[in-house]
C-alpha positions in Angstrom: 0.0 -0.1 -0.1 1.7 3.2 -1.3 1.3 6.2 1.1 2.7 9.8 1.3 2.9 10.3 -2.5 4.5 6.9 -3.1 7.9 7.9 -0.9 6.5 5.2 1.5 5.6 1.5 1.2 4.1 -0.4 3.8 2.7 -4.2 3.8 1.1 -5.6 7.0 0.0 -9.1 7.7 -1.1 -10.8 10.9 1.0 -13.7 12.0 -0.2 -17.2 11.6 -1.2 -19.2 14.9 2.1 -20.8 15.7 3.4 -17.1 16.2 0.4 -15.2 17.1 1.1 -15.5 21.1 4.5 -14.7 20.6 3.9 -11.4 18.9 2.1 -8.1 19.9 0.8 -7.0 16.3 1.3 -7.8 12.8 4.6 -8.6 11.1 5.2 -5.1 8.7 7.2 -4.7 5.5 8.6 -1.0 5.0 10.5 0.8 2.2 11.2 3.9 2.1 11.5 4.7 -2.0 13.1 8.2 -1.5 13.3 10.7 1.5 15.9 12.7 3.7 18.5 10.9 6.0 16.4 11.1 9.6 16.8 10.5 13.2 13.8 9.0 14.3 13.3 8.9 18.8 12.2 5.5 19.6 10.4 5.3 23.1 10.4 2.4 25.3 7.2 0.1 24.7 6.3 -3.4 26.2 7.7 -5.2 23.3 10.9 -6.5 21.8 11.3 -5.3 18.1 13.0 -7.4 15.6 14.1 -5.8 12.1 15.2 -8.0 9.1 17.4 -5.3 7.4 17.0 -5.2 3.4 18.6 -1.8 2.7 21.4 0.2 4.1 22.5 0.0 7.6 20.9 1.7 10.7 22.6 4.0 12.8 21.2 3.2 16.6 22.1 5.4 19.4 20.9 3.0 22.7 20.7 5.2 26.1 24.3 6.1 27.4 25.8 4.7 24.0 26.9 6.7 20.8 25.6 5.7 17.1 26.4 2.1 16.2 26.0 0.8 12.6 23.3 -2.0 12.4 22.0 -4.4 9.7 19.4 -6.8 11.2 18.7 -6.2 14.7 17.0 -7.0 18.4 16.5 -4.4 20.7 15.3 -5.5 24.4 12.6 -3.8 26.7 14.4 0.0 27.5 14.0 2.7 29.9 15.3 5.4 28.3 14.7 6.6 24.2 16.5 5.3 21.5 18.0 7.4 18.7 17.8 5.4 15.1 19.2 7.1 12.1 17.9 6.4 8.7 19.4 6.7 5.1 17.6 8.7 2.6 16.2 5.0 1.6 16.1 2.0 3.4 13.9 -1.2 3.5 13.2 -3.7 6.4 10.9 -6.4 7.5 9.8 -5.3 11.3 7.7 -7.4 14.0 7.5 -7.0 17.7 8.1 -10.0 20.0 6.3 -10.0 23.3 8.8 -10.0 26.0 8.1 -13.6 27.0 7.7 -14.3 23.1 11.5 -13.1 22.9 12.6 -14.9 25.7 11.1 -18.1 24.4 12.4 -17.8 20.5 15.8 -16.1 21.6 16.4 -19.0 24.5 18.5 -16.0 26.4 17.8 -14.1 30.0 16.2 -11.2 28.8 18.2 -8.8 31.1 20.9 -9.2 28.8 19.0 -7.3 26.4 17.7 -4.7 28.6 18.3 -1.1 26.9 20.6 -2.8 24.5 20.4 -3.4 21.1 22.5 -6.4 19.2 22.7 -7.8 15.8 20.5 -10.2 14.9 23.5 -12.4 14.1 24.5 -12.3 17.4 21.0 -14.1 18.3 19.6 -15.8 15.7 21.7 -18.4 14.1 20.7 -18.6 10.4 19.3 -14.8 10.0 22.5 -14.0 7.3 20.6 -16.9 5.1 17.3 -15.5 5.8 18.4 -12.0 4.7 19.6 -13.3 1.4 16.7 -15.5 0.9 14.2 -12.2 1.7 16.3 -10.1 -0.5 16.1 -12.7 -3.4 12.3 -13.0 -2.6 9.7 -10.6 -5.3 7.0 -10.2 -3.1 5.9 -9.2 0.7 4.0 -11.9 1.0 6.5 -14.3 0.0 9.1 -12.4 2.6 6.6 -12.7 5.2 6.3 -16.7 4.5 10.1 -17.0 5.2 9.9 -14.7 8.1 7.3 -16.8 10.0 8.9 -19.9 8.8 12.4 -19.1 10.5 11.0 -17.9 13.5 8.5 -20.9 13.9 11.2 -23.7 13.7 12.9 -21.8 16.7 9.6 -22.5 18.5 10.0 -26.3 18.3 12.3 -26.9 21.2 11.8 -23.9 22.6 11.4 -23.7 26.4 7.7 -22.3 27.3 7.5 -19.2 29.8 7.2 -20.4 33.3 3.3 -19.9 34.5 4.1 -17.7 36.9 5.7 -14.8 35.1 3.3 -15.2 32.6 0.5 -14.5 34.7 2.1 -11.8 36.6 3.3 -9.7 33.3 -0.7 -10.5 32.1 -1.6 -8.8 35.1 0.7 -5.9 35.2 -0.8 -5.5 31.3 -4.3 -6.1 32.2 -4.0 -3.1 35.0 -2.0 -1.1 32.7 0.8 -1.0 35.4 -1.2 -0.5 38.7 -1.0 -4.1 40.0 1.2 -3.7 43.2 4.3 -6.1 43.3 3.6 -7.1 46.6 0.3 -8.3 45.7 1.8 -10.1 42.5 4.1 -11.9 45.0 1.6 -12.5 47.7 -0.9 -14.2 44.8 2.0 -16.2 43.6 2.7 -17.4 46.6 6.6 -15.7 45.8 9.3 -13.7 47.8 9.8 -10.3 46.4 13.1 -11.3 45.4 12.0 -14.3 43.6 9.6 -12.2 41.6 12.0 -9.8 40.7 14.7 -12.4 39.5 12.4 -14.3 37.5 11.0 -11.1 35.9 14.6 -9.9 35.0 15.2 -13.0 33.6 12.3 -13.7 31.2 10.7 -10.1 31.0 14.1 -8.0 31.3 13.1 -5.7 33.7 12.1 -5.4 37.6 8.4 -5.8 37.8 8.6 -1.9 39.1 10.7 -0.8 35.9 7.9 -3.1 33.9 5.1 -1.9 35.2 6.4 2.0 34.7 7.0 1.3 30.8 3.5 -0.3 30.6 1.7 3.1 32.1 3.9 5.4 30.1 3.0 3.1 26.8 -0.8 3.8 27.6 0.1 7.3 28.1 2.1 7.7 25.0 -1.0 5.8 22.9 -3.6 8.0 24.6 -1.4 11.1 23.8 -1.7 10.2 20.4 -5.5 10.7 20.5 -5.9 13.8 22.1 -4.5 17.5 23.0 -1.8 18.4 25.1 -4.3 20.5 27.1 -6.0 17.2 28.4 -2.9 16.3 30.0 -3.9 16.3 33.7 -6.8 13.7 32.5 -4.8 11.4 30.6 -2.4 11.4 33.8 -5.4 10.1 35.9 -6.3 7.7 33.4 -3.2 6.0 33.1 -2.3 5.5 36.6 -0.2 8.7 37.7 -0.1 10.4 40.6 -0.5 13.3 38.8 0.3 15.8 35.8 4.0 16.7 37.4 4.3 12.9 37.6 3.5 12.1 34.1 5.6 14.9 32.8 8.6 13.5 34.9 8.1 10.1 33.3 7.8 11.7 30.2 11.2 13.4 30.8 13.0 10.1 31.7 11.6 7.5 29.5 10.8 9.6 26.2 13.9 12.4 26.7 11.3 15.2 26.3 8.0 16.4 27.4 4.3 15.1 26.3 3.7 18.5 24.7 7.2 18.2 22.7 6.2 14.7 22.4 3.3 15.5 20.5 4.3 18.5 18.6 7.2 16.2 17.4 4.9 13.3 16.0 2.3 15.9 14.7 5.1 17.4 12.6 
């Protein structure tokens, strides 16, 4: 589907049944046909992006780090913004794994990825061969088939997520990050220390930090569909103490204010 006077092309497809529980949305194909080099501010969200690159490399600035050139890459959960530098033309396939889906498919402790972006070749054996086949495929549908087949094969021998962590993560998501850590631990019959350790292993962040990202993500989506003058209402609906609390989280997680973030997205 061409958009923006054919400068962009995007294709989407919902994942198949095997992958659906492990992804937070559709598999997407992106192509910028012509444009200008750009720096994009990517703010924290409760998912793990996976990029299969089909064009020029990206420049990725993780929190506290300078820009690094990345081809295909995976990024863990973040608690600070990431700046991504794109070339004038680029092409890729993007999908967003759930944290537990990423833990299952990647098979590594997720805290090793927190606030980091790593080349896919370090995490997904065979990704170079996959990328070659993606380049040679003429259609987005064929490319999506290849990506789904590649990831589904990794599920065959993967260890499933721990039921306790799966339940606690679902409760946090259902409550928009409002469920208390004490309440989660008590319902599971776990100590705080055990809950924190299992969360870091399978989600990538502590329960408190994960709840903060969930609350922030809810505010980001609310902000996208409202006006800056309604920030106090957004703060209340998303579980912040007040607007000052919302502003503080935006400065720390997005590196800017809610109003400035809204204006940048509208530009």
